[in-house]
C-alpha positions as CSV (number, residue, x, y, z in Angstrom):
1,M,0.0,0.0,0.0
2,F,1.3,3.4,-0.9
3,Q,1.4,6.3,1.6
4,V,0.4,10.0,1.4
5,G,3.1,11.9,-0.3
6,E,4.4,9.1,-2.4
7,K,4.8,9.6,-6.1
8,I,3.2,7.0,-8.3
9,A,2.6,6.3,-12.0
10,Y,-1.0,5.6,-13.0
11,P,-1.3,3.9,-16.5
12,M,-2.8,6.0,-19.2
13,Y,-2.7,9.1,-16.9
14,G,0.9,9.6,-15.9
15,A,2.8,10.4,-12.7
16,G,1.4,12.1,-9.7
17,T,1.5,12.4,-5.9
18,I,-0.9,10.8,-3.5
19,T,-2.4,13.7,-1.5
20,A,-4.7,11.6,0.7
21,I,-6.2,8.2,1.2
22,V,-10.0,8.7,1.4
23,E,-12.9,6.4,2.1
24,K,-16.0,6.5,-0.1
25,E,-19.2,4.6,0.0
26,V,-20.1,3.0,-3.3
27,L,-23.2,0.8,-3.6
28,G,-23.4,0.4,0.1
29,E,-19.8,-0.6,0.6
30,V,-17.0,1.5,1.9
31,H,-13.8,1.5,-0.1
32,Q,-10.4,3.3,0.2
33,Y,-9.1,5.4,-2.6
34,Y,-5.8,7.1,-3.3
35,D,-6.5,10.8,-4.1
36,V,-3.8,11.5,-6.7
37,D,-2.8,14.9,-7.9
38,L,-1.6,14.8,-11.6
39,P,0.1,18.2,-12.1
40,H,1.0,17.8,-15.7
41,N,-2.7,17.8,-16.8
42,K,-4.1,19.7,-13.7
43,M,-6.2,16.8,-12.7
44,T,-7.0,14.8,-9.5
45,V,-8.1,11.2,-9.7
46,L,-9.3,8.7,-7.2
47,V,-7.7,5.3,-7.5
48,P,-9.2,2.3,-5.7
49,V,-6.6,1.0,-3.2
50,E,-7.7,-2.6,-3.5
51,N,-7.4,-2.6,-7.3
52,S,-4.3,-0.4,-7.7
53,A,-1.8,-3.3,-8.3
54,R,-4.2,-4.9,-10.8
55,I,-4.6,-1.8,-12.9
56,G,-0.8,-1.2,-12.9
57,V,-0.2,1.6,-10.4
58,R,3.4,1.6,-9.4
59,S,6.1,3.7,-7.9
60,I,7.7,6.1,-10.3
61,I,11.1,5.2,-11.7
62,T,14.3,6.2,-10.0
63,K,17.1,8.4,-11.4
64,E,19.1,5.2,-11.9
65,E,16.3,3.6,-14.0
66,L,16.2,6.7,-16.3
67,K,19.3,5.4,-18.1
68,T,17.3,2.4,-19.3
69,V,14.4,4.7,-20.5
70,Y,16.9,6.9,-22.4
71,E,18.4,3.8,-24.0
72,T,15.0,2.6,-25.0
73,L,14.3,6.0,-26.6
74,G,17.6,5.8,-28.5
75,G,17.2,2.1,-29.5
76,E,16.1,0.6,-32.7
77,A,12.5,1.1,-33.7
78,D,10.3,-2.0,-33.4
79,K,8.9,-3.6,-36.5
80,M,5.3,-2.5,-36.6
81,P,2.3,-3.7,-38.6
82,A,1.8,-1.8,-41.9
83,N,-2.0,-1.5,-41.2
84,W,-2.5,1.7,-39.1
85,N,-5.4,0.1,-37.2
86,R,-3.3,-2.9,-36.1
87,R,-0.4,-0.6,-35.3
88,Y,-2.7,1.6,-33.2
89,R,-4.1,-1.3,-31.2
90,A,-0.6,-2.8,-30.6
91,N,0.6,0.6,-29.3
92,M,-2.5,1.1,-27.2
93,E,-2.0,-2.3,-25.5
94,R,1.6,-1.4,-24.7
95,L,0.5,1.9,-23.1
96,K,-2.1,0.2,-21.0
97,T,0.6,-2.0,-19.4
98,G,1.9,1.1,-17.5
99,D,5.4,-0.2,-18.0
100,I,7.6,2.9,-18.6
101,L,9.8,1.1,-21.1
102,D,6.8,0.1,-23.1
103,V,5.6,3.8,-23.1
104,A,9.1,4.9,-24.1
105,A,9.1,2.4,-27.0
106,V,5.7,3.6,-28.2
107,V,6.9,7.2,-28.2
108,R,10.1,6.3,-30.0
109,N,8.3,4.2,-32.7
110,L,5.6,6.8,-33.3
111,V,8.1,9.7,-33.5
112,R,10.3,7.9,-35.9
113,S,7.3,6.8,-38.0
114,N,6.0,10.4,-38.1
115,R,9.4,11.6,-39.3
116,K,9.2,9.2,-42.3
117,K,5.5,9.5,-43.1
118,K,2.9,11.6,-41.4
119,L,0.8,9.7,-38.8
120,S,-2.9,9.3,-39.0
121,T,-5.0,11.5,-36.7
122,G,-5.6,8.6,-34.3
123,E,-1.8,7.9,-34.1
124,K,-1.0,11.5,-33.6
125,K,-3.4,11.6,-30.6
126,L,-1.8,8.3,-29.3
127,L,1.7,9.8,-29.6
128,S,0.5,12.9,-27.7
129,T,-0.9,10.7,-24.9
130,A,2.2,8.5,-24.8
131,K,4.5,11.5,-24.6
132,Q,2.4,13.1,-21.9
133,I,2.6,9.9,-19.8
134,L,6.4,9.6,-20.3
135,E,7.1,13.2,-19.8
136,S,5.0,13.4,-16.6
137,E,7.1,10.7,-15.1
138,L,10.3,12.4,-16.2
139,M,9.0,15.7,-14.7
140,V,8.7,14.1,-11.3
141,T,11.9,12.0,-11.4
142,E,14.1,14.7,-12.9
143,N,12.3,17.6,-11.1
144,C,11.9,19.5,-14.4
145,T,9.2,21.3,-16.4
146,M,7.1,19.6,-19.1
147,E,9.1,21.6,-21.7
148,E,12.4,20.3,-20.3
149,A,11.0,16.8,-20.2
150,D,9.9,17.1,-23.8
151,E,13.5,18.3,-24.8
152,L,14.9,15.3,-22.9
153,V,12.7,12.9,-24.8
154,E,13.3,14.4,-28.2
155,S,17.1,14.6,-27.6
156,H,17.3,10.8,-26.9
157,I,15.2,9.6,-29.9
């Protein structure tokens, strides 16, 4: 169980800080929730404590683990399906895992694809989401702004 003040990564939303652990009654049952502040998109979410592990909530990466993220960004692009719909679904599944290396790989692959041939509207939105997730975690780990995190990501691809 995480504690108030801990920084966590919430799949598909990014990194944030637990500001409180609250109890809410839902359908006659009382459940505990993490109240998580997500500063990169100026949002607060309630995450059910009992389901947090199942949905992929984890501690943010350490500065030591950043090296692996940067290596992933600079690595070879994965072979992706030619069909944009299959490519989109494959990338979405990777994002949903919440694994920072999967998120970094999606960002790398989509940025490089976009440099060769413009992405579809759906893939552009997916790239934006993936970058926001990755950069929010870099912001917390590196203690930097979103713009600085974006520069870090771009410089390693």
